[in-house]
C-alpha positions in Angstrom: 29.2 67.6 184.2 27.0 64.8 182.6 26.5 64.3 178.9 22.6 62.8 178.2 20.3 62.3 175.2 16.7 63.6 175.8 14.5 60.2 175.0 11.0 62.1 175.7 8.8 65.0 177.3 7.2 64.5 180.5 3.7 65.7 181.6 5.5 69.0 183.4 7.5 69.9 180.0 11.0 68.4 181.4 13.4 66.7 179.2 13.5 63.2 180.2 16.7 60.9 179.7 18.2 57.8 181.4 21.3 57.4 183.5 22.7 54.9 185.5 19.5 52.9 184.8 17.3 55.8 186.2 15.2 58.6 184.9 16.8 62.0 185.3 14.2 65.4 184.5 15.9 68.4 182.7 14.1 71.1 182.2 14.1 73.2 179.0 15.3 70.0 177.0 13.8 68.4 174.3 13.4 64.9 173.0 16.4 63.8 170.8 18.8 66.5 171.9 22.2 65.6 173.3 22.5 67.8 176.4 25.3 68.6 178.9 24.0 68.8 182.3 24.6 69.2 186.3 23.1 66.0 187.9 21.4 66.4 191.6 19.6 63.3 192.1 16.7 63.2 189.5 16.7 66.2 188.4 19.4 67.8 185.8 20.3 71.5 185.2 21.0 72.1 181.5 24.3 73.7 180.8 24.4 73.7 177.4 22.6 72.2 174.1 25.0 69.6 172.1 22.8 68.8 169.5 19.6 70.9 169.1 16.3 69.3 168.2 14.6 70.6 164.8 11.4 71.6 167.1 13.5 73.7 169.3 12.2 77.4 168.9 13.4 80.4 170.2 11.9 81.8 173.4 9.6 85.1 173.1 11.0 86.4 176.5 14.2 87.2 177.7 13.4 85.7 181.5 12.4 82.2 179.7 14.8 79.8 181.7 14.9 82.0 184.9 11.2 82.4 185.3 9.3 79.8 186.7 6.2 80.8 184.9 6.3 79.4 181.4 7.8 76.0 180.7 7.2 75.7 176.9 8.7 78.6 175.1 11.4 76.7 173.4 9.0 74.1 172.0 8.0 74.6 168.3 4.3 75.5 167.7 3.3 72.1 165.7 5.1 70.0 168.8 3.7 72.4 171.4 0.2 71.5 170.1 0.8 68.0 170.3 2.0 68.1 173.4 -1.0 69.9 175.0 -3.2 67.4 173.1 -1.2 64.6 174.2 -1.6 65.5 177.7 -5.8 64.7 177.5 -5.3 61.9 175.2 -2.9 60.4 177.9 -5.4 60.8 180.7 -8.0 59.3 178.9 -5.9 56.5 178.2 -5.1 56.0 181.6 -8.7 56.2 182.8 -9.5 53.3 180.2 -11.9 56.0 178.5 -11.3 55.6 174.5 -12.2 58.8 172.5 -10.7 60.5 169.8 -9.1 63.7 171.0 -9.7 66.8 168.4 -6.7 69.3 167.5 -5.7 72.1 170.0 -7.8 75.0 169.7 -5.6 77.9 170.6 -7.7 80.6 172.8 -4.4 82.6 174.1 -5.8 85.3 172.4 -4.1 88.8 172.8 -2.6 87.6 176.2 -3.5 86.9 179.9 -6.1 89.2 181.7 -5.0 88.0 185.4 -1.7 87.5 186.9 -0.5 87.4 190.5 3.0 89.2 190.7 5.3 88.6 193.6 6.7 91.7 195.5 10.0 91.7 197.9 13.1 93.9 198.4 14.9 92.4 195.3 11.8 93.4 193.1 8.5 92.5 191.8 7.9 89.0 189.3 7.6 85.7 189.2 9.4 82.9 191.5 12.6 81.7 189.7 12.4 78.6 188.3 12.6 75.6 190.6 13.1 78.4 193.6 11.1 80.1 196.1 13.1 83.6 195.2 11.5 86.2 193.1 12.5 87.1 189.9 12.8 90.8 189.5 11.0 91.8 185.9 10.1 94.8 183.7 8.0 92.7 181.3 5.9 89.7 180.9 4.9 89.4 177.3 2.2 86.4 177.8 0.2 89.2 179.5 -2.4 91.3 177.4 -0.5 94.5 176.1 -1.8 97.0 178.8 -0.6 94.6 181.2 2.5 93.1 180.2 4.5 96.2 181.2 2.2 98.2 183.6 1.7 95.5 186.6 5.8 94.7 187.1 5.6 98.6 187.2 2.5 98.9 189.9 3.7 95.7 191.5 7.1 97.2 192.1 5.6 100.8 193.3 3.8 99.0 195.9 6.7 97.5 198.0 7.4 101.0 199.1 3.8 101.0 200.5 2.9 97.4 201.4 6.4 95.5 201.7 6.4 91.7 200.9 3.2 91.4 199.3 1.1 89.8 196.7 -0.6 91.6 193.7 -3.4 90.0 191.9 -4.2 91.7 188.6 -7.4 91.7 186.8 -7.6 93.7 183.8 -11.6 94.4 183.2 -13.6 95.9 180.6 -14.3 99.0 183.0 -10.3 99.0 184.1 -7.7 97.1 186.2 -8.8 95.5 189.4 -5.9 94.9 191.7 -6.3 92.7 195.0 -3.0 93.0 197.5 -2.0 90.5 200.2 0.4 92.0 202.7 1.1 91.7 206.4 1.5 95.7 206.5 -0.9 97.2 208.5 -2.4 100.2 206.2 -4.4 103.4 206.2 -7.4 103.3 203.7 -6.5 106.8 202.9 -2.9 105.7 202.2 -4.2 103.0 199.7 -6.6 105.1 198.3 -4.2 107.7 197.3 -2.0 104.7 195.4 -4.8 103.5 193.8 -5.5 106.8 192.5 -2.1 107.2 191.5 -2.1 104.2 189.3 -5.6 104.5 187.9 -7.3 101.6 189.6 -10.5 100.8 188.9 -10.8 99.1 192.5 -8.0 98.3 195.1 -8.9 95.1 197.4 -6.4 95.0 200.5 -6.3 91.7 202.5 -9.7 90.7 201.1 -11.5 94.4 202.0 -12.5 96.4 198.9 -10.8 99.7 200.4 -11.2 101.9 197.2 -13.4 101.8 193.9 -13.4 104.2 191.3 -16.0 101.9 189.4 -17.0 98.6 189.5 -14.8 96.1 187.4 -16.9 94.3 184.9 -16.9 92.2 182.2 -19.1 91.8 179.0 -20.6 88.3 179.0 -23.0 87.7 176.2 -25.4 90.4 176.4 -24.8 91.1 180.0 -22.2 93.0 181.9 -21.3 91.4 185.3 -19.4 93.1 187.8 -16.8 90.8 189.1 -16.4 90.4 192.9 -13.0 90.4 194.8 -11.7 86.5 194.5 -14.1 85.6 192.0 -12.9 83.4 189.3 -12.6 84.4 186.0 -11.1 82.8 182.9 -7.7 83.9 182.4 -8.0 85.2 178.9 -11.1 86.5 177.2 -10.5 84.4 174.0 -11.0 81.6 176.3 -14.2 82.6 178.0 -15.6 82.8 174.3 -14.5 79.7 173.1 -15.0 77.6 176.1 -18.7 79.2 176.2 -19.1 78.7 172.6 -18.2 74.9 172.9 -20.8 74.7 175.9 -23.5 76.3 174.0 -23.1 73.9 170.7 -22.8 70.9 173.2 -26.1 72.2 174.7 -27.9 72.7 171.3 -31.2 73.4 171.9 -32.0 72.2 175.2 -34.9 74.4 176.9 -33.6 73.7 180.5 -29.9 73.6 181.6 -28.4 73.3 184.9 -25.0 75.2 184.8 -23.1 73.6 187.5 -20.1 75.4 189.2 -21.4 78.1 187.3 -19.2 81.2 189.0 -20.3 84.7 187.6 -21.9 83.0 184.9 -20.0 83.1 181.7 -21.8 80.3 180.6 -24.9 80.6 182.3 -25.8 83.9 180.8 -25.0 83.2 177.3 -27.0 79.5 177.6 -29.8 81.8 178.9 -30.1 83.6 175.5 -31.8 80.6 174.2 -32.8 78.4 177.5 -33.8 78.4 180.8 -31.2 78.0 183.1 -30.4 76.9 187.1 -27.1 78.0 188.0 -25.4 76.9 191.0 -22.0 77.6 192.8 -20.5 77.8 196.4 -19.2 81.2 195.7 -21.8 83.7 197.4 -20.6 86.6 196.0 -20.1 85.2 192.6 -23.6 83.9 192.3 -25.1 87.2 193.8 -23.1 89.1 190.6 -24.9 86.7 188.2 -28.2 87.5 189.6 -27.5 91.4 189.4 -26.4 90.7 185.8 -29.7 88.8 185.0 -31.7 91.4 186.7 -30.4 94.1 184.5 -30.1 92.2 181.3 -33.0 92.5 179.1 -33.7 89.4 176.3 -32.9 86.4 178.8 -34.7 83.2 179.6 -35.6 83.2 183.3 -32.5 82.3 185.3 -32.5 80.9 189.2 -29.1 81.2 190.8 -28.4 79.4 193.7 -25.4 79.3 196.3 -24.6 75.6 196.8 -21.7 73.8 197.7 -21.7 70.8 195.0 -18.9 68.8 196.3 -20.7 68.2 199.4 -24.0 68.6 198.5 -24.4 67.8 194.8 -27.7 67.6 192.8 -29.5 64.4 193.2 -31.1 62.5 190.2 -34.6 63.6 190.9 -33.0 67.4 191.0 -31.5 66.8 187.6 -34.0 65.1 185.8 -36.2 67.8 184.7 -33.3 69.2 182.8 -32.3 68.5 179.1 -28.7 69.3 179.8 -26.3 70.0 182.5 -23.3 71.7 182.2 -20.3 71.5 185.0 -17.0 73.6 185.0 -15.3 72.3 188.3 -12.0 73.7 190.0 -9.1 71.3 189.6 -10.1 68.8 191.8 -12.9 67.9 189.5 -16.6 66.9 190.2 -16.5 63.3 191.0 -19.7 63.7 193.8 -21.8 65.6 191.1 -20.7 62.9 188.2 -22.0 60.2 190.5 -25.2 61.8 190.8 -25.5 62.8 186.8 -24.9 59.4 186.0 -27.9 57.8 188.2 -30.0 60.9 186.2 -31.9 60.8 183.2 -30.3 63.7 181.7 -29.9 63.2 178.2 -26.8 65.7 177.6 -23.7 66.5 179.7 -21.0 69.3 178.6 -18.1 68.9 181.3 -15.2 71.8 181.1 -12.3 71.1 183.0 -8.8 72.5 183.8 -7.3 69.3 184.5 -7.4 66.6 181.9 -6.8 63.9 185.2 -9.9 64.6 187.1 -12.0 65.2 183.7 -11.3 61.8 182.8 -12.0 60.3 186.1 -15.4 61.8 185.7 -15.8 60.8 182.2 -15.1 57.2 183.0 -18.1 57.4 186.0 -20.4 59.1 183.5 -19.8 56.5 180.6 -20.1 53.4 183.2 -23.5 55.4 184.0 -24.7 55.0 180.4 -23.4 57.8 178.5 -21.4 58.0 175.2 -18.4 60.6 175.0 -19.0 62.3 171.9 -16.2 65.1 171.3 -13.6 65.9 173.2 -11.7 69.5 172.6 -8.8 70.4 174.2 -8.2 74.3 174.6 -5.3 76.0 175.3 -5.2 79.4 177.2 -2.2 79.3 179.2 0.3 79.8 177.0 3.8 78.0 177.0 2.4 76.2 180.2 1.7 72.4 180.9 -2.2 73.5 181.9 -4.9 72.7 179.4 -8.3 73.2 179.4 -10.9 70.0 178.1 -14.3 70.6 176.9 -16.2 67.1 176.6 -20.0 66.1 175.3 -21.4 63.1 176.3 -24.9 61.9 175.3 -27.3 58.9 176.7 
């Protein structure tokens, strides 16, 4: 056992101390605290908090500390918001981008509408902290109320049918969508019985839809979008609405907008209420769902939705120049290739949305080098108690 004083909080939420001239990372410890730990290399397992920080808060979940799903339930609300804002500010500073970062916007809403639980003989839940073992859970308070007990219960029941498996839940406006991955060979009738018993809207097994009582769908602006299996959806309803609001505000009165990495259209469909939109994404089923929603929604401006791999084939300046504004919301890897093309274009306004501050900062530096000014940076929190944060940046030529 070793006594340490925590000096700072790392980007992954671990307390950082010095011992023997080296840094030690201690999960669940806070700056200023004196703690007793069991050392193993550069990692310390927290045994006791000898002198707690005034910023220490009571966790909302009994599994906190054992479950690997949350990292920051022990942090006060103000310090938590400052930590997440700091992730964005530090990433921008490291990339050489000077910008004022706004206060964190809380978009956790009523909880996450999406979750993946691991199903094993020992039970169903998330991985234990710093482990590949599954922690059996009965509830998950960071999920929306209708899921926080139902998801563990359904996942546990799945063990009898599918054995070791992964169960991905999505709560939609028309019901619960469940996607299961398992090595077992199961008959459609078995899966249909399971789906009916648990009142699922749809059940997908190893990528194949095997049961559908009704299409899982989500309201996006005026449109109702049927979500294809595996297509991306923001983790909370509040985050989707918040990000979309910031995008629409950033675009302003643009008459023609390109929505790149559009997915099923959470931005495109709202933008189309006032602007002509070209949407592009490599997700073929997602683009088809977007186009179907457009076809069934009245009062929208024209939307042109195309399948395109924007990593390998980004829109070139000659394709971008007709647009007044461009929006892009790529995966964690960012949009480096597309940002370089935008930097060469004449587009006046760019709104960048990102779930990874480091790649956002890299792409921002590319746009700034191409003649853009970073007008605003807003961090948005949808992953409660995690070290993940969304960013929305507005750039003007």
